[in-house]
N, CA, C and O of each residue as an XYZ file, in Angstrom:
356
protein
N      88.911     93.510    128.836
C      90.219     93.290    128.835
C      90.279     94.229    127.646
O      89.666     94.317    126.582
N      91.716     95.210    128.518
C      92.253     96.247    127.202
C      93.307     95.934    126.264
O      94.362     95.308    126.355
N      92.877     96.382    125.594
C      94.142     96.106    124.576
C      95.010     96.456    124.458
O      95.498     96.388    123.330
N      95.921     97.176    125.758
C      97.462     96.389    126.553
C      97.770     95.286    126.734
O      98.817     94.639    126.709
N      96.365     95.041    126.997
C      96.645     93.222    128.415
C      95.881     92.723    126.994
O      94.811     92.287    127.420
N      95.873     92.576    125.686
C      95.737     91.365    125.355
C      97.909     91.593    123.889
O      98.600     90.816    123.230
N      97.925     92.923    124.180
C      98.891     92.759    123.677
C      99.942     92.179    124.467
O     100.654     91.314    123.956
N     100.149     92.604    125.820
C     101.295     91.921    126.180
C     101.200     90.281    126.300
O     102.187     89.621    125.975
N      99.361     89.275    127.020
C      99.260     88.294    126.567
C      99.863     87.902    124.762
O     100.067     86.810    124.232
N      99.958     88.863    124.389
C     100.635     87.905    123.159
C     101.622     87.839    122.979
O     102.313     86.903    122.575
N     101.833     88.766    123.237
C     103.753     88.916    123.845
C     104.338     87.697    124.561
O     105.087     86.845    124.083
N     103.802     87.788    125.922
C     103.673     86.491    126.683
C     104.235     85.572    125.779
O     105.384     85.135    125.704
N     103.026     85.308    124.967
C     102.679     84.076    124.164
C     104.446     83.582    122.752
O     105.189     82.695    122.332
N     104.229     84.457    122.720
C     106.310     85.437    121.220
C     106.785     84.505    122.596
O     107.173     83.338    122.642
N     106.636     85.269    123.424
C     107.696     84.680    124.400
C     108.211     83.387    124.561
O     109.398     83.076    124.649
N     106.898     82.415    124.602
C     107.255     81.697    124.438
C     107.371     80.522    123.172
O     107.807     79.429    122.812
N     106.773     81.458    122.916
C     107.595     80.723    120.693
C     108.823     80.040    120.807
O     109.134     78.874    120.560
N     109.702     81.387    121.401
C     110.346     82.313    120.875
C     111.777     81.460    122.276
O     112.862     81.561    121.704
N     111.900     81.078    123.073
C     111.861     79.324    124.371
C     112.089     78.751    122.845
O     112.915     79.335    122.144
N     111.425     77.703    122.354
C     110.921     76.982    122.306
C     111.755     76.485    121.185
O     112.261     75.385    120.968
N     111.756     77.620    120.527
C     113.497     78.231    118.572
C     114.493     77.265    119.352
O     115.250     76.344    119.046
N     114.068     78.018    120.654
C     115.749     77.883    120.906
C     116.346     76.799    120.944
O     117.386     76.426    120.401
N     114.966     75.831    122.246
C     115.226     74.195    122.522
C     115.252     73.352    120.666
O     115.805     72.319    120.289
N     114.627     74.096    120.106
C     114.433     73.187    118.958
C     116.293     73.165    117.988
O     116.799     72.642    116.994
N     116.604     73.915    118.888
C     118.610     75.129    118.143
C     119.102     73.626    119.051
O     119.900     72.747    118.725
N     118.449     73.746    120.008
C     119.475     73.069    121.324
C     119.317     71.840    120.686
O     120.142     71.583    119.809
N     118.399     70.975    120.938
C     118.073     69.516    120.259
C     119.013     69.545    118.900
O     119.889     68.691    118.762
N     118.771     70.666    117.803
C     119.353     70.787    116.751
C     118.006     69.394    115.672
O     118.008     68.365    114.996
N     117.273     70.263    116.152
C     116.162     69.838    115.304
C     116.176     70.374    113.343
O     116.894     70.898    112.491
N     115.185     69.930    113.496
C     115.638     70.384    111.097
C     115.689     72.085    110.585
O     114.666     72.762    110.481
N     116.521     72.395    110.412
C     116.636     73.875    109.893
C     114.985     73.865    109.617
O     114.165     74.345    110.399
N     114.690     73.265    108.435
C     113.460     73.625    107.741
C     112.113     73.601    108.914
O     110.982     74.014    108.659
N     112.508     73.079    110.086
C     111.402     73.202    111.682
C     111.510     74.677    111.739
O     110.704     75.573    111.487
N     113.259     74.669    112.315
C     112.878     76.290    113.416
C     112.314     77.458    112.427
O     111.528     78.341    112.770
N     113.066     77.223    110.688
C     112.809     78.554    110.298
C     110.800     78.825    109.753
O     110.070     79.680    109.252
N     110.767     77.845    110.138
C     108.878     78.164    109.512
C     108.097     77.963    111.502
O     106.895     78.104    111.724
N     109.060     77.657    112.534
C     108.380     78.370    113.392
C     109.690     79.762    114.184
O     109.940     79.917    115.379
N     109.966     80.134    113.617
C     110.624     81.474    113.175
C     109.950     82.670    112.436
O     109.938     83.842    112.813
N     109.348     82.103    111.220
C     108.258     82.621    110.290
C     107.073     83.036    111.109
O     106.727     84.217    111.136
N     106.484     82.171    111.731
C     105.482     82.410    112.380
C     106.063     83.147    113.929
O     104.994     82.538    113.967
N     106.310     83.437    114.501
C     107.063     84.512    114.996
C     107.224     85.465    114.796
O     107.212     86.215    115.772
N     107.497     86.117    113.335
C     108.008     87.074    113.245
C     106.052     87.576    112.541
O     105.553     88.685    112.736
N     105.411     86.528    111.846
C     104.605     86.677    111.738
C     103.581     87.565    113.708
O     104.301     88.532    113.956
N     103.208     87.547    114.076
C     102.637     87.304    115.543
C     103.020     88.526    115.654
O     102.334     89.548    115.638
N     104.136     88.398    115.768
C     105.020     90.361    116.032
C     104.714     91.702    115.995
O     104.657     92.716    116.691
N     104.490     91.145    114.553
C     104.405     92.081    113.188
C     102.288     92.222    113.189
O     101.535     92.601    112.292
N     102.114     91.936    114.001
C     100.486     91.542    113.958
C     100.262     92.174    116.061
O      99.227     92.821    116.216
N     100.737     92.069    116.795
C     101.109     93.301    117.840
C     101.490     94.674    117.904
O     101.431     95.627    118.681
N     101.830     94.434    116.977
C     103.160     96.078    116.099
C     101.920     96.722    115.738
O     101.442     97.716    116.284
N     101.287     95.863    114.459
C      99.937     96.316    113.767
C      98.678     96.527    115.031
O      97.695     97.255    114.892
N      98.787     96.241    115.459
C      97.770     96.902    117.145
C      98.446     97.823    117.788
O      97.843     98.728    118.366
N      99.211     97.777    117.791
C     100.064     98.370    119.144
C     100.713    100.041    118.362
O     101.399    100.931    118.866
N     100.120     99.898    116.972
C     100.521    100.652    116.626
C      98.138    101.932    115.807
O      98.093    103.059    115.314
N      97.168    101.186    116.021
C      96.737    101.297    115.649
C      95.774    102.020    116.821
O      94.885    102.858    116.670
N      96.450    101.172    118.464
C      95.366    101.821    119.369
C      96.188    103.338    119.770
O      95.548    104.106    120.489
N      97.767    103.828    119.259
C      98.453    104.570    119.768
C      97.785    106.184    118.596
O      97.840    107.353    118.980
N      97.247    105.741    117.267
C      96.418    106.153    116.199
C      95.589    106.549    117.206
O      95.374    107.634    117.748
N      95.073    105.193    117.374
C      93.054    105.934    118.413
C      93.095    106.529    118.829
O      92.128    107.279    118.689
N      94.628    107.188    120.261
C      95.073    107.229    121.434
C      95.683    108.812    121.335
O      95.079    109.878    121.456
N      97.346    108.503    121.025
C      98.326    109.701    121.400
C      97.425    110.344    120.238
O      96.701    111.202    120.741
N      97.192    110.205    118.656
C      97.184    110.752    117.463
C      96.117    111.304    117.725
O      95.955    112.489    117.436
N      94.949    110.417    118.458
C      93.298    111.359    118.095
C      93.180    112.634    119.676
O      92.400    113.477    120.120
N      94.534    112.012    120.014
C      94.131    114.144    121.489
C      94.711    114.787    120.933
O      94.309    115.950    120.884
N      95.761    114.500    120.319
C      96.593    115.706    119.441
C      95.869    116.465    118.643
O      96.281    117.584    118.337
N      94.040    115.728    117.929
C      94.041    116.598    117.084
C      92.996    117.080    117.782
O      92.442    118.174    117.671
N      92.790    116.272    118.438
C      90.859    117.171    119.335
C      91.309    118.171    120.071
O      90.556    119.120    120.287
N      93.372    118.141    120.897
C      93.255    119.132    121.246
C      93.250    121.024    120.811
O      93.111    122.188    121.186
N      93.533    120.052    119.716
C      94.419    122.125    119.031
C      95.056    122.411    118.425
O      95.069    122.911    117.300
N      96.185    121.908    119.621
C      97.027    121.594    119.682
C      98.194    121.401    118.388
O      98.453    120.197    118.397
N      98.760    121.869    117.617
C      99.514    122.626    116.505
C     100.087    121.755    117.111
O      99.674    120.610    117.298
N     100.996    122.179    117.437
C     102.511    121.496    117.819
C     102.078    120.670    118.092
O     101.764    120.349    116.946
N     101.518    119.496    118.969
C     100.983    118.332    119.029
C     101.129    117.575    118.071
O     102.057    116.853    117.708
N      99.817    117.862    117.557
C      99.846    116.849    116.214
C     100.517    116.580    115.645
O     100.536    115.446    115.167
N     102.127    118.189    115.200
C     102.955    118.004    114.155
C     103.805    117.216    114.547
O     104.401    116.414    113.828
N     104.037    117.458    116.466
C     104.855    116.067    116.849
C     104.515    115.024    116.631
O     105.299    114.396    115.919
N     103.506    114.428    116.986
C     102.588    112.905    116.686
C     102.998    112.414    114.702
O     103.628    111.558    114.081
N     102.228    113.503    114.461
C     102.839    113.235    112.424
C     104.674    112.860    112.515
O     105.159    111.886    111.939
N     105.508    113.862    113.360
C     106.642    113.487    112.971
C     106.867    112.142    113.430
O     106.892    111.416    112.436
N     107.038    111.500    114.460
C     106.544    110.378    114.679
C     106.415    109.251    114.101
O     107.032    108.200    114.269
N     105.169    109.655    113.068
C     104.664    108.488    112.228
C     105.383    108.526    111.725
O     106.162    107.822    112.368
N     106.083    108.976    110.578
C     106.190    109.495    109.576
C     108.499    108.722    110.366
O     109.032    107.707    109.916
N     108.775    109.113    110.826
C     110.268    108.038    111.408
C     109.159    107.390    111.499
O     108.337    107.909    110.745
N     108.683    106.395    112.126
C     107.797    104.900    112.143
C     108.316    104.658    110.584
O     109.348    104.203    110.090
N     107.120    105.174    110.082
C     106.912    104.508    108.974
C     108.736    104.818    107.874
O     108.856    103.983    106.977
N     109.357    105.361    107.920
C     110.353    105.429    107.272
C     110.986    104.201    108.617
O     110.282    103.288    108.187
N     111.590    103.658    109.608
C     111.276    102.994    109.876
C     111.838    101.101    109.984
O     112.791    100.355    110.209
N     110.091    101.176    109.551
C     109.901    100.054    108.667
C     110.603    100.068    107.538
O     111.127     98.998    107.231
N     110.743    100.883    106.909
C     110.486    100.565    105.199
C     111.942     99.712    105.439
O     112.035     98.510    105.189
N     113.110    100.574    105.989
C     113.950     99.687    106.612
C     114.253     98.110    105.706
O     114.994     97.253    106.188
């Protein structure tokens, strides 16, 4: 199975978990239970994000490095720096 297929499956499971949170809220479930479920979703989403970042580094960034194209290399590095800046916020 391709990495992207694994990530898509993971995100589909997360989609179901988010629907479950909505149902919990509609059923007026205990707040701490809802928050615990939300934390689990956030953690799983962070893992999916990490997998996508690894895939990007192993494909797009590696291709730019291997190409020897200095402009492409600068572009990929700039994209990563921008991403890391966003993650710090």
